[in-house]
Structure formats: C-alpha cells, structure tokens
C-alpha positions as CSV (number, residue, x, y, z in Angstrom):
1,M,-18.4,-43.7,16.0
2,E,-17.0,-45.4,19.1
3,R,-13.4,-44.7,17.9
4,A,-14.2,-41.0,17.5
5,L,-15.9,-40.9,20.9
6,S,-12.9,-42.6,22.6
7,I,-10.5,-40.1,21.0
8,L,-12.7,-37.2,22.2
9,L,-12.6,-38.7,25.7
10,F,-8.9,-39.5,25.6
11,V,-7.8,-35.9,24.9
12,P,-9.5,-34.3,28.0
13,I,-8.4,-37.2,30.2
14,V,-4.8,-36.7,29.1
15,V,-5.0,-32.9,29.7
16,V,-6.5,-33.3,33.1
17,T,-3.9,-35.9,34.0
18,V,-1.1,-33.7,32.9
19,L,-2.5,-30.7,34.8
20,A,-2.9,-32.8,37.9
21,F,0.7,-34.1,37.7
22,A,1.9,-30.5,37.2
23,A,0.0,-29.3,40.3
24,V,1.2,-32.2,42.5
25,I,4.9,-31.7,41.4
26,R,4.9,-28.0,42.0
27,R,3.3,-28.5,45.4
28,L,5.7,-31.2,46.4
29,L,8.8,-29.2,45.4
30,G,7.7,-26.3,47.5
31,V,9.2,-23.7,45.1
32,R,7.8,-21.7,42.3
33,V,8.3,-23.6,39.0
34,G,7.4,-22.2,35.6
35,L,4.3,-23.5,34.1
36,V,6.1,-24.7,31.0
37,R,8.6,-26.7,33.1
38,A,5.9,-28.1,35.3
39,L,3.9,-29.2,32.2
40,L,7.0,-30.9,30.7
41,A,7.7,-32.7,33.9
42,A,4.0,-33.8,34.1
43,V,4.2,-35.1,30.5
44,L,7.3,-37.1,31.5
45,A,5.6,-38.5,34.5
46,M,2.6,-39.6,32.5
47,L,4.8,-41.2,29.8
48,V,6.9,-43.2,32.3
49,T,4.0,-44.3,34.5
50,A,2.9,-47.2,32.2
51,P,6.5,-48.7,31.7
52,I,7.0,-48.5,35.5
53,L,3.7,-50.2,36.1
54,S,4.4,-52.9,33.6
55,A,7.8,-53.5,35.2
56,F,6.3,-53.9,38.7
57,A,3.4,-56.1,37.5
58,P,3.9,-59.9,37.6
59,P,4.1,-61.9,34.4
60,D,0.5,-63.1,34.8
61,P,-1.7,-60.0,35.5
62,A,-4.7,-62.3,36.2
63,T,-3.1,-63.3,39.6
64,V,-3.1,-59.7,40.8
65,S,-5.9,-58.8,43.2
66,G,-7.7,-55.5,43.3
67,G,-5.8,-54.2,46.3
68,E,-2.4,-55.2,44.9
69,A,-3.3,-53.5,41.6
70,F,-4.1,-50.3,43.5
71,L,-0.8,-50.5,45.4
72,L,1.1,-51.1,42.2
73,A,-0.6,-48.2,40.5
74,A,0.1,-45.9,43.4
75,A,3.7,-47.0,43.6
76,S,4.1,-46.4,39.9
77,L,2.5,-42.9,40.1
78,V,4.8,-42.0,43.1
79,I,8.0,-43.2,41.3
80,A,6.9,-41.4,38.1
81,A,6.4,-38.1,40.1
82,L,9.8,-38.6,41.8
83,L,11.4,-39.0,38.4
84,A,9.7,-35.9,37.1
85,M,10.8,-33.9,40.1
86,A,14.4,-35.2,39.7
87,A,14.2,-34.1,36.0
88,L,13.1,-30.7,37.1
89,V,16.1,-30.4,39.5
90,V,18.5,-31.6,36.7
91,L,16.9,-29.0,34.4
92,E,17.3,-26.3,37.0
93,V,21.0,-27.2,37.3
94,L,21.5,-27.1,33.5
95,L,19.2,-24.3,32.6
96,P,18.3,-22.2,35.7
97,T,14.9,-20.5,35.8
98,G,15.0,-17.2,33.9
99,S,17.9,-18.3,31.6
100,L,15.4,-19.0,28.8
101,P,12.5,-16.6,28.0
102,G,8.9,-17.7,28.1
103,P,6.8,-18.2,25.0
104,V,5.5,-14.6,24.9
105,E,9.0,-13.2,25.6
106,A,10.5,-15.5,23.0
107,V,8.1,-14.2,20.4
108,R,8.8,-10.6,21.3
109,G,12.5,-11.3,21.5
110,A,12.5,-12.8,18.1
111,R,10.7,-9.8,16.7
112,R,13.2,-7.5,18.3
113,R,16.1,-9.5,17.0
114,I,14.6,-9.3,13.5
115,E,14.2,-5.5,13.8
116,R,17.8,-5.2,15.2
117,T,19.1,-7.3,12.3
118,R,17.3,-5.1,9.8
119,R,18.7,-2.0,11.6
120,Y,22.2,-3.3,11.4
121,S,21.7,-4.0,7.7
122,T,20.4,-0.5,7.2
123,I,23.4,1.0,9.0
124,V,25.8,-1.0,6.8
125,R,24.0,0.1,3.6
126,I,24.1,3.8,4.7
127,A,27.8,3.5,5.4
128,L,28.4,1.9,2.0
129,R,26.3,4.4,0.2
130,H,28.3,7.3,1.6
131,G,31.7,5.7,0.9
132,L,32.5,4.7,4.5
133,G,32.5,0.9,4.0
134,R,36.3,0.6,4.4
135,F,35.9,1.7,8.0
136,L,33.7,-1.3,8.8
137,R,36.4,-3.9,8.0
138,G,37.8,-3.9,11.6
139,R,41.3,-2.9,10.5
140,P,43.0,0.5,10.9
141,Q,42.5,2.6,7.8
142,P,44.8,5.5,6.7
143,G,43.2,8.9,7.3
144,P,42.9,11.7,4.8
145,T,46.2,13.5,4.1
146,S,44.9,16.9,2.9
147,A,42.3,19.4,3.9
148,A,40.2,18.8,0.8
149,A,40.2,15.0,1.5
150,R,39.2,15.7,5.1
151,R,36.3,17.9,4.0
152,R,35.1,15.2,1.6
153,L,35.2,12.6,4.3
154,A,33.6,14.9,6.8
155,R,30.7,15.5,4.4
156,S,30.3,11.8,3.9
157,L,30.3,11.2,7.7
158,R,27.7,14.0,8.2
159,S,25.4,12.7,5.5
160,A,25.7,9.1,6.9
161,L,24.9,10.3,10.5
162,D,22.0,12.3,9.2
163,D,20.6,9.3,7.3
164,G,21.2,7.1,10.3
165,G,18.5,8.8,12.4
166,V,18.2,10.4,15.8
167,T,20.8,8.4,17.7
168,F,23.5,9.0,15.1
169,V,22.6,12.7,14.8
170,K,22.9,13.0,18.5
171,I,26.4,11.5,18.3
172,G,27.3,13.9,15.6
173,Q,26.0,16.9,17.6
174,L,28.2,15.9,20.6
175,L,31.3,15.4,18.4
176,S,30.7,18.8,16.7
177,T,31.5,20.5,20.1
178,R,34.8,18.6,20.5
179,R,37.2,20.7,18.4
180,D,40.0,19.5,20.6
181,L,39.2,16.0,19.6
182,L,38.3,16.3,15.8
183,P,39.9,18.2,13.0
184,A,38.3,21.6,12.2
185,E,36.9,20.3,8.9
186,F,34.9,17.6,10.8
187,A,33.7,19.9,13.6
188,D,32.6,22.5,11.0
189,E,30.7,19.9,9.0
190,L,29.1,18.2,11.9
191,T,27.8,21.6,13.2
192,A,25.2,21.4,10.4
193,L,23.6,18.5,12.3
194,Q,22.7,20.8,15.1
195,D,19.9,22.5,13.1
196,K,20.3,21.4,9.5
197,A,19.0,17.9,9.4
198,T,17.1,16.7,6.3
199,P,13.6,18.4,6.6
200,V,10.3,16.5,6.5
201,P,7.9,17.5,3.7
202,W,5.2,19.9,4.6
203,P,2.2,17.6,4.0
204,E,3.5,15.2,6.7
205,I,4.1,18.1,9.1
206,E,0.7,19.5,8.5
207,A,-0.9,16.1,9.2
208,V,0.9,16.0,12.6
209,L,-0.3,19.6,13.4
210,A,-3.9,18.8,12.5
211,A,-3.9,15.6,14.6
212,E,-2.3,17.2,17.6
213,L,-4.2,20.5,17.6
214,G,-7.6,18.8,16.8
215,R,-8.4,21.3,14.1
216,G,-7.1,22.8,10.9
217,V,-3.9,24.7,10.9
218,G,-5.6,27.8,9.5
219,E,-7.9,27.8,12.6
220,V,-5.0,28.3,15.0
221,F,-2.4,30.3,12.9
222,R,-3.0,33.3,10.7
223,D,-0.1,32.1,8.6
224,I,2.7,29.6,8.9
225,D,5.9,29.2,6.9
226,R,6.0,25.9,5.1
227,E,9.8,26.0,4.9
228,P,11.3,25.0,8.2
229,L,13.4,27.6,10.1
230,A,15.5,24.7,11.4
231,A,15.4,21.0,11.1
232,A,16.9,18.9,13.9
233,S,17.1,15.2,14.7
234,V,13.9,15.0,16.7
235,A,11.8,17.8,15.3
236,Q,11.8,20.8,13.0
237,V,10.7,24.3,13.6
238,H,8.5,26.6,11.5
239,T,7.8,30.2,12.0
240,A,4.1,31.3,12.3
241,R,1.8,34.0,13.5
242,L,-1.1,33.5,15.8
243,L,-4.6,34.9,15.0
244,D,-3.8,38.0,17.0
245,G,-0.6,38.6,15.1
246,T,1.9,37.3,17.7
247,E,5.0,35.9,16.1
248,V,5.8,32.3,17.3
249,V,7.7,29.3,16.4
250,V,6.1,25.9,16.1
251,K,8.2,22.8,16.9
252,V,6.8,19.7,15.3
253,Q,8.0,16.2,16.0
254,R,9.1,14.1,13.0
255,P,6.5,11.5,12.0
256,G,7.4,8.0,13.1
257,I,10.5,9.1,15.0
258,A,9.3,7.4,18.3
259,R,9.5,3.9,16.7
260,I,13.0,4.5,15.3
261,V,14.2,5.8,18.6
262,E,12.9,2.8,20.5
263,R,14.6,0.4,18.1
264,D,17.9,2.2,18.4
265,L,17.6,2.5,22.2
266,D,17.1,-1.3,22.3
267,I,20.4,-1.8,20.6
268,L,22.1,0.8,22.8
269,L,20.8,-0.7,26.1
270,R,21.9,-4.2,25.0
271,L,25.3,-2.8,24.2
272,G,25.4,-1.2,27.6
273,D,24.5,-4.4,29.4
274,M,27.1,-6.3,27.4
275,L,29.9,-3.8,28.2
276,E,29.1,-3.7,31.9
277,E,29.0,-7.5,32.2
278,R,32.1,-8.3,30.1
279,T,34.5,-5.4,30.7
280,S,36.0,-4.0,33.9
281,W,35.9,-0.4,32.7
282,G,32.2,-0.8,31.7
283,K,31.4,-1.8,35.2
284,A,33.5,0.9,36.8
285,F,31.9,3.6,34.7
286,G,28.4,2.2,35.2
287,V,27.8,1.9,31.4
288,R,24.4,0.3,32.0
289,G,23.3,3.3,34.1
290,L,24.7,5.8,31.6
291,A,22.8,4.0,28.7
292,N,19.6,4.0,30.8
293,G,20.1,7.7,31.5
294,F,20.6,8.5,27.9
295,A,17.5,6.5,27.0
296,V,15.4,8.3,29.6
297,A,16.7,11.7,28.4
298,L,16.0,10.8,24.7
299,R,12.5,9.6,25.6
300,E,11.9,12.8,27.4
301,E,12.9,14.8,24.3
302,L,10.1,12.9,22.4
303,D,7.5,14.3,24.8
304,F,7.1,18.0,24.2
305,T,5.0,18.5,27.3
306,I,8.1,17.8,29.3
307,E,10.0,20.5,27.4
308,R,7.1,22.8,27.9
309,D,7.3,22.3,31.7
310,N,11.1,22.5,31.5
311,L,10.8,25.9,29.8
312,Q,8.6,27.2,32.6
313,A,10.9,25.8,35.3
314,M,14.0,27.2,33.7
315,A,12.4,30.6,33.2
316,A,11.6,30.7,36.9
317,A,15.2,29.6,37.8
318,L,16.8,32.3,35.5
319,A,14.4,34.9,37.0
320,G,15.7,34.0,40.5
321,S,19.3,34.5,39.5
322,P,21.3,37.6,38.7
323,E,21.0,38.9,35.1
324,R,23.5,36.9,33.0
325,G,22.2,37.8,29.5
326,V,20.7,34.3,29.1
327,R,17.0,33.7,28.5
328,V,14.5,31.0,27.4
329,P,11.5,31.2,25.1
330,T,7.9,31.4,26.6
331,A,5.7,28.4,25.8
332,Y,2.0,28.4,24.9
333,P,0.6,25.5,27.0
334,Q,-2.9,25.7,25.4
335,L,-1.4,25.1,21.9
336,S,1.2,22.5,22.9
337,S,1.0,18.7,23.1
338,E,3.3,15.7,23.1
339,R,4.3,16.2,19.5
340,V,3.8,20.0,19.0
341,L,5.3,22.8,21.0
342,V,4.4,26.5,20.3
343,M,6.8,29.2,21.7
344,D,7.3,32.8,21.3
345,R,9.9,33.7,18.6
346,R,13.3,34.7,20.1
347,P,15.4,37.0,18.0
348,G,18.9,36.0,17.1
349,T,21.1,33.7,15.0
350,P,22.1,30.1,15.9
351,L,25.5,30.4,17.5
352,G,26.9,27.7,15.3
353,T,26.4,29.9,12.2
354,A,27.0,33.3,14.0
355,A,30.7,33.6,13.2
356,P,30.1,36.9,11.2
357,A,28.2,38.4,14.1
358,L,30.8,37.3,16.6
359,A,33.6,38.7,14.4
360,R,31.9,42.2,14.7
361,L,32.3,42.1,18.5
362,D,35.5,43.0,20.2
363,A,37.4,40.5,22.4
364,G,36.1,42.1,25.6
365,R,32.5,41.8,24.7
366,R,32.9,38.2,23.6
367,A,34.6,37.4,26.9
368,E,31.6,39.0,28.7
369,I,29.2,36.8,26.7
370,A,31.2,33.6,27.5
371,A,31.5,34.6,31.2
372,G,27.8,35.2,31.4
373,L,27.0,31.9,29.8
374,L,29.3,30.1,32.2
375,D,27.9,31.9,35.3
376,S,24.4,31.1,34.1
377,M,25.3,27.4,33.9
378,L,26.9,27.4,37.3
379,D,23.7,29.1,38.7
380,Q,21.7,26.4,37.1
381,I,23.8,23.6,38.5
382,L,24.8,24.9,42.0
383,T,21.8,27.0,42.9
384,H,18.7,25.6,41.2
385,G,19.7,22.0,40.4
386,L,18.1,22.3,37.0
387,F,20.5,22.8,34.1
388,H,20.7,22.4,30.3
389,V,22.7,19.3,29.5
390,D,23.3,19.9,25.8
391,L,24.3,23.6,25.3
392,H,26.0,23.0,21.9
393,P,26.1,26.0,19.5
394,G,22.9,24.9,17.7
395,N,20.9,25.2,21.0
396,L,21.8,28.9,21.5
397,L,20.6,32.0,19.7
398,L,22.9,35.1,19.7
399,D,21.0,38.4,19.5
400,T,22.5,41.6,18.2
401,D,23.0,43.0,21.7
402,G,25.0,39.9,22.7
403,S,22.2,38.2,24.8
404,L,21.7,34.5,24.4
405,S,18.5,32.4,24.2
406,M,18.6,28.7,25.2
407,L,16.7,26.3,23.0
408,D,15.8,22.6,23.0
409,L,15.1,22.0,26.7
410,G,13.6,18.6,26.1
411,S,16.3,17.0,28.2
412,V,17.5,18.8,31.3
413,G,19.6,17.6,34.2
414,R,18.3,17.6,37.8
415,I,20.5,17.1,40.9
416,D,19.5,17.2,44.6
417,A,20.7,19.6,47.2
418,V,23.3,17.2,48.6
419,T,24.9,16.7,45.2
420,R,24.8,20.5,44.5
421,A,26.6,21.1,47.8
422,A,29.3,18.5,47.0
423,I,29.8,20.0,43.5
424,G,30.2,23.4,45.1
425,R,32.8,22.1,47.5
426,L,34.5,20.4,44.7
427,L,34.8,23.6,42.6
428,M,36.0,25.7,45.7
429,A,38.6,23.1,46.6
430,V,39.9,22.9,43.0
431,G,40.3,26.7,43.1
432,R,42.4,26.4,46.3
433,G,44.3,23.4,45.0
434,D,43.1,21.4,48.0
435,S,43.3,17.7,46.9
436,V,42.0,16.4,50.2
437,T,38.7,18.3,50.0
438,V,38.5,17.5,46.3
439,T,38.8,13.8,47.1
440,D,36.2,14.0,49.9
441,A,33.8,15.8,47.5
442,L,34.4,13.2,44.8
443,L,33.8,10.3,47.2
444,Q,30.5,11.9,48.1
445,L,29.5,12.4,44.5
446,L,30.4,9.0,43.1
447,D,29.4,5.5,43.8
448,R,32.3,4.1,45.9
449,P,33.2,0.5,46.4
450,G,33.6,-1.1,49.9
451,D,37.4,-0.4,50.0
452,V,39.0,2.7,48.5
453,D,42.7,3.7,48.9
454,E,41.9,7.3,49.8
455,R,45.6,8.4,50.2
456,E,46.5,7.1,46.7
457,L,43.4,8.8,45.3
458,Q,44.4,12.1,47.0
459,R,47.8,11.9,45.4
460,V,46.4,11.2,41.9
461,V,43.8,14.0,42.2
462,G,46.4,16.4,43.5
463,A,48.5,15.7,40.4
464,L,45.5,16.2,38.1
465,I,44.8,19.6,39.8
466,V,48.4,20.7,39.3
467,R,48.2,19.7,35.6
468,Y,44.8,20.8,34.5
469,A,43.6,23.4,37.0
470,A,46.5,25.7,36.8
471,P,45.9,29.2,35.4
472,G,45.6,29.1,31.7
473,S,44.7,25.4,31.5
474,T,41.6,24.2,29.7
475,V,39.3,21.4,30.8
476,G,39.6,19.5,27.5
477,V,38.9,16.0,26.6
478,T,42.4,15.0,28.0
479,A,41.4,16.2,31.4
480,V,38.1,14.5,31.4
481,T,39.6,11.3,30.1
482,A,42.3,11.4,32.9
483,L,39.6,12.0,35.5
484,L,37.5,9.1,34.2
485,N,40.5,6.8,34.1
486,T,41.2,7.7,37.8
487,F,37.6,6.8,38.7
488,A,37.9,3.5,36.9
489,A,41.3,2.7,38.5
490,H,39.8,3.1,42.0
491,G,36.5,1.4,41.2
492,L,34.4,4.5,41.5
493,G,31.1,4.6,39.6
494,V,29.6,7.7,38.1
495,P,25.9,8.2,38.8
496,P,23.8,9.3,35.8
497,S,23.0,12.7,37.4
498,V,26.7,13.4,37.9
499,A,27.5,12.1,34.4
500,A,25.0,14.7,33.1
501,V,27.0,17.4,34.8
502,F,30.2,16.2,33.2
503,R,28.5,16.1,29.8
504,A,27.1,19.6,30.3
505,V,30.5,21.1,31.2
506,T,32.4,19.4,28.4
507,T,29.7,20.4,25.9
508,L,29.7,23.9,27.2
509,E,33.5,24.1,26.9
510,G,33.3,23.6,23.1
511,T,30.6,26.3,22.9
512,L,32.6,28.8,25.0
513,A,35.7,28.2,22.8
514,L,33.5,29.1,19.7
515,V,32.4,32.4,21.4
516,H,35.9,33.3,22.7
517,P,38.8,31.0,21.7
518,A,41.0,32.3,24.4
519,F,38.4,32.0,27.2
520,D,40.0,30.7,30.4
521,L,37.3,28.3,31.7
522,V,39.2,27.2,34.8
523,G,40.2,30.8,35.8
524,Q,36.6,32.1,35.2
525,A,35.2,29.1,37.2
526,R,37.6,29.8,40.0
527,A,36.6,33.5,40.1
528,S,33.0,32.6,40.0
529,A,33.5,30.2,43.0
530,G,35.3,33.0,44.9
531,R,32.3,35.3,44.3
532,R,29.9,32.7,45.5
533,I,32.0,32.2,48.7
534,A,31.9,35.9,49.3
535,D,28.2,36.0,48.7
536,T,27.6,33.2,51.3
537,L,29.6,35.2,53.9
538,T,27.3,38.3,53.9
539,P,25.4,38.9,57.1
540,D,22.0,38.2,55.5
541,N,23.1,34.9,54.1
542,L,24.8,33.9,57.3
543,R,21.7,34.7,59.2
544,D,19.5,32.7,56.8
545,A,21.9,29.7,57.0
546,L,21.9,29.9,60.8
547,E,18.1,30.0,60.8
548,Q,17.9,27.0,58.5
549,E,20.3,25.0,60.6
550,L,18.4,25.9,63.8
551,S,15.1,24.9,62.2
552,T,16.6,21.5,61.4
553,L,18.2,21.0,64.8
554,L,15.4,22.3,67.1
555,P,13.1,19.3,66.7
556,M,15.9,16.9,67.5
557,L,17.0,19.0,70.5
558,R,13.5,19.1,71.8
559,G,13.2,15.3,71.7
560,L,16.7,14.7,73.1
561,P,15.9,15.0,76.9
562,R,12.9,12.7,76.5
563,R,15.1,10.1,74.7
564,L,17.8,10.3,77.4
565,D,15.3,9.9,80.1
566,R,13.9,6.7,78.5
567,I,17.4,5.3,78.1
568,G,18.2,6.0,81.7
569,D,15.0,4.5,82.9
570,A,15.6,1.4,80.8
571,V,19.1,1.0,82.2
572,E,17.9,1.5,85.8
573,N,15.2,-1.1,85.5
574,G,17.2,-3.6,83.5
575,R,15.1,-3.2,80.3
576,L,17.8,-1.9,78.0
577,R,18.0,-4.0,74.9
578,F,19.9,-3.7,71.6
579,N,18.4,-4.9,68.3
580,V,21.0,-5.9,65.7
581,R,20.0,-7.0,62.3
582,L,22.3,-9.9,61.4
583,F,23.4,-10.2,57.8
584,A,21.7,-6.9,56.8
585,D,24.3,-6.4,54.1
586,D,23.8,-8.1,50.8
587,Q,27.4,-9.2,50.6
588,D,27.3,-10.9,54.0
589,R,24.1,-12.7,53.0
590,R,25.6,-13.9,49.8
591,L,28.7,-15.1,51.6
592,V,26.8,-17.1,54.2
593,T,24.3,-18.4,51.6
594,G,27.2,-19.6,49.4
595,L,28.9,-21.3,52.3
596,L,25.7,-23.0,53.4
597,H,25.0,-24.2,49.8
598,Q,28.5,-25.7,49.6
599,A,28.1,-27.4,52.9
600,L,24.7,-28.7,51.9
601,L,26.0,-30.0,48.6
602,T,28.9,-31.7,50.4
603,V,26.5,-33.5,52.8
604,I,24.1,-34.5,50.1
605,G,26.8,-35.7,47.9
606,A,28.5,-37.8,50.7
607,T,25.1,-39.2,51.8
608,A,24.2,-40.2,48.2
609,G,27.6,-41.9,47.8
610,V,27.2,-43.9,51.0
611,M,23.7,-44.9,50.0
612,A,24.9,-45.9,46.5
613,V,27.6,-48.2,48.0
614,L,25.0,-49.8,50.4
615,L,22.6,-50.4,47.5
616,L,25.2,-51.8,45.2
617,G,26.3,-54.2,47.9
618,T,22.8,-55.4,48.7
619,D,21.6,-58.7,47.1
620,G,18.0,-59.4,46.2
621,G,15.2,-56.9,46.0
622,P,12.6,-56.4,43.4
623,R,13.6,-56.8,39.7
624,L,12.5,-54.5,36.9
625,S,13.2,-57.2,34.3
626,T,15.0,-60.5,34.1
627,G,18.4,-58.8,33.9
628,V,17.8,-55.5,35.8
629,A,17.3,-55.3,39.6
630,L,15.9,-52.2,41.3
631,F,18.6,-51.8,44.0
632,P,21.7,-51.7,41.7
633,L,19.9,-49.3,39.4
634,L,19.2,-46.9,42.2
635,G,22.7,-47.4,43.5
636,Y,24.3,-46.4,40.1
637,G,21.9,-43.4,39.9
638,L,22.9,-42.2,43.4
639,L,26.5,-42.8,42.5
640,V,26.2,-40.4,39.6
641,V,24.4,-37.8,41.7
642,S,27.1,-38.1,44.3
643,A,29.9,-37.6,41.8
644,V,28.2,-34.6,40.2
645,L,27.6,-32.8,43.5
646,V,31.1,-33.5,44.8
647,L,32.6,-32.2,41.5
648,R,30.5,-29.0,41.8
649,V,31.8,-28.4,45.3
650,L,35.4,-29.1,44.2
651,V,35.1,-26.7,41.3
652,T,33.8,-24.0,43.6
653,V,36.6,-24.6,46.1
654,F,39.5,-24.6,43.7
655,R,38.3,-21.8,41.4
656,H,40.4,-18.7,41.9
657,T,38.0,-16.1,40.4
C-alpha cells in the first residue's frame, strides 16, 4: 500500500519538477523555445541534478548542516539548469528550430508521405498497364518509326493520362493544343481528353445532384439525359429540361475528385519547392509561384460557384466590348452550388471535333472566326483584365453561323490596370519593332532582380523581335522557349498573373491554328494593336483620358501650396527634419546581421579560449571526484566551445558561395 502511494506521489512530483525546470529554462534563455525541446532540456536537468549534488557533497553527509545542504542543492540546481540551457544551444546549432516538425505535423506528414507513396505506386501501375513502363527506366527510349506505331503509343498515353486523374488529364489537354510540339497522331488522340474522359456511372451522378439540390432530380428537371453530353477531367455534363421546358445543361462534379486533386497538388507543390530551391532556372522562373498559381486555379475549378460568378462577369465584359462573335452561357444561380452548375444550353459542336463543319467554311470565313476569337481575347486581357486562360478546342463550341461559345470558366485570369497597360505597351512596341520600349514593358511586368544589364537585354529582345515578330512568323513553342530562356538568363521572374497570360496566348495559338492553319497571329495582333491605338486617339477618348488624369492630379495640386508653405516655414524657423529609415531593405538587414553574428561569434570564441587557458592553468579548486577537478573540466569544455565557434567563423569567411 505504501509502495503504491509513493509511486502515485512520485509521478506528479516528477511532472511538476519537469514543468518547473522547463518554465525556468525558457525564461532564462529569453527566446521562444519549443515545448518539446524545453521538456527534453528539463528532463536532462532533473536527471543530472542528483549526480551533481552527490559530486559536491562531502564523503560523510552527516557532517553537512542544514544551510550547507540548501546551498549545495541550490548550486546543483543552477548547474543542472545551465547544462540544460547549453544542451538547448547545442541542439539549436545542430537542429535549428523548425527543421523538424512537431508531433502533430509529424503525424500529418507521415500520413501525407504514405498517401504520396501510394500515389506514386498507382502511377507506376497505370504506366505498366498501358505499356509505358519502358519510359520509366530513366534511359532514352527509341520512338515509334511509323504512323501506326505512333497512333498505338498515343492511345496508350491518352488512356494512361485519363486513368491518372485530373492533374494528368490537364497535362494532356495542354499538350493537345501544341501541334508544333507533338506529332499529329498524339495531338489528335489527346484532343479526346478535352471532353471525352471516362464517364461516371449515372447512380453516382444522381446522388451528387440530390445532395446538392436538396431534393429529388425529378422535382427540379422535367427530364435529364443519363448519358453525359461530355465528360471532362473535373466534371461531366448532362443535357436536361427544366420544369418550364427550358433546355439546359447540368455540370456535375465527379464524386471524390477533391481528395484526389489535393493529393496530386501536394506532390506538385513539393516538386515546385524542390525545383526552386535546387535549380537556378527554377528560381528564375518562380516555379514555386507557378505551382501555387496552378493549385489555386485548380481548386477554383472545383468550386462551381466561382465558375458561376465568372460566367456572369465574363458576360458583362463581352457585352461591354464590340461584337466579336464570342459568347458565354447564362448560369442559373438558384440551381447551382459548389458541385453542380446549371446553364442554358448553347448550340454548336466542340471545336476539337468540328473539323467537318470547319471544312464547309471557306478560308475567308475561317479567318474571320479566328480574328474574332483573337480580338475577343485581347479585349479580355487589355480592356477588362478578365480572360479565359484555357481556350483549348474542347472549351469552345462552334455554331452553324460561325459564332463561338466559351465553356469551362472555372479558372480565369485576372490582371490589374497597371499590368494591362504594360501588356498593351508591349504589344504596340512589338508591332513597331521598338526593342527599348519592349524591354521597359517587360521590366515592368516581370519581377526584376537588383541589377539588370538593360542594354544587353535590349539587344537580345531586339533579336527576338526580328526573328519571331516579323510578318508571317508564328508565336510557337520555340518563341516562348526563347523568351523564357531570356528571362532566366537575366534573373527575371514571371509573376503568376503574367504567366497566365503567356499560357492563355500559347493555348489560343493552337486553337487558332485548328480554325485556320494559315492564320497570321503576329500580323493580326499587330493590326489589332494599331486599331486600338487609333481608337485611343479619338476626341472622345482623349477627352476622357484628360478628365481622368486631371481628376487624379487635382487633389495633389490642391495640397501642393499648403505643403510648400509648411516646408518653407520649417526652414525659416529651423524645424526642418529628415527621417531616414536605416536598413529598411531586407538585404541590408541580412548583411548587417550576418556581420554582427560573425563578430559576436569571434568575440565569444576568443573569450572562451582565454578563459579555458586560465582555468587549465589554475591549480586547486573543488573536485568532482578523486581524479577529476572542476576547473580543468570547465577549461576543456570552454576550449571545445572556443574551437567550434572559431571554426564556424573561419568556414563563413573562406566559403566562396
């Protein structure tokens, strides 16, 4: 009974002692220490207290008075706390705070690692099942030598991407628009991913509809086609009629797709972080920002309320622009939710499968359709700052009269007025062949480092303009690659919003080539820029621009005399002062902080070395045991500390990178 009672009392005493040690250590260090580290240091202090006390105590404890016992115990506690604090400092040097996750993060991280491993295994099995295993060996493989072999490999690739899920389907959709990058057999086969993904069985779709609508499907729709009109990577579309007979399309999100997307995005974001940290081109391109932007866009596509709002905003933008023959569906907000979107049914055929309809049109009409689509995209980018970022052929419907309807506005690009103005100046300067203005516009669009060789950048940009912006040229993958290489060579980063514009233009180029293979994108863009310049020079537009500038300048001009009077009064009375923020720049602060740290480490290391020499040369002093004295032990310890600190400083001094 007494033994059990002593055990019950011992446990809370130990816990209280450890917590007390942890609180004292954190308080004495004066910095924020993690709870786990503080508890480990407290346990260390508690464990070494008894050996230290026994080392200080005389051979016969009976000769120690009460006051001496108290002093010995206090000294033991203080030394134990100092040892624990030193252990924390050493631990901070070896494993800085934040380098290891906490318990909760460790559990979550382990769970994510398990999911990633399963996902990797799934991807490998999919590749093996479709005969693509030989491409995973890390060695160059010979490509197909005949058109039939290319078609077979293209079908295998399309099936593997389809089975891989949303992320891989998105990759296939982007590749399907790059006919200048892929053989025709691959581009034709990957086009099926734009609206021909594997459909979800109707019972699963019906369950999603009932859950989102809050009532039975028959209470909302007079009838609905159980066979999907189109099946894409995120959702599939069914035709239906409302109770009043209105024809609509119902876009339903695939069940369980959100969890799959989050798992793939976790892999993508980790890959982006790794590339930006370990590669120079990854840092120059801002791969982490691009991956984050892609993740945000894909998450937006999973929320159909965002697409509903985008449809309404895009409809308003198109209504405020000249008629280009491009429209968007009208959404039904009262019947839409995060996973269901109801829209009116637009007539037409997906552009990716509209080759027979396009063949019936003459070359002039096809050129008009392509020009209208390009002008509409330029209106969206330059005038409204709201544009469709993924206009591949599967997201466009071609009507019999040649008009186009844009679909899938779950992810749109948005750019501010300053960026729009810079892009406009860029297009106008490209049309004139003005490399100086093009360079200035690019520097305003991109994230520039502290030092840029602008003259060299102007020469490189001028050469690119001559090569790719000449009449008859096409803005293909070679031009985009050359431009991105130029950005990387000069340390220019591409913000996500600007990257979305690049993506929209390159995707649109493949779509325009499908509508009209001989379409001159550069020439049409130059002509459109010329028309926009002429429109801005009309008397009404000039008057509006002047009014806007005056409305901006007038408040500043009104306050200018008052500010000048205050400055003059301060100068006259000797009260003029200048406030300068020292080290406001992060680089300056890091430089000064690094120098101070090196100087402090040097002083501490030298001081520790001098103290070590003095202690090692001192005779006498208390003894920890019959063969170990306190002063030599402390001296050797300080000598080790001095050596470590001096070596750290020398490594920093002699390191070249």
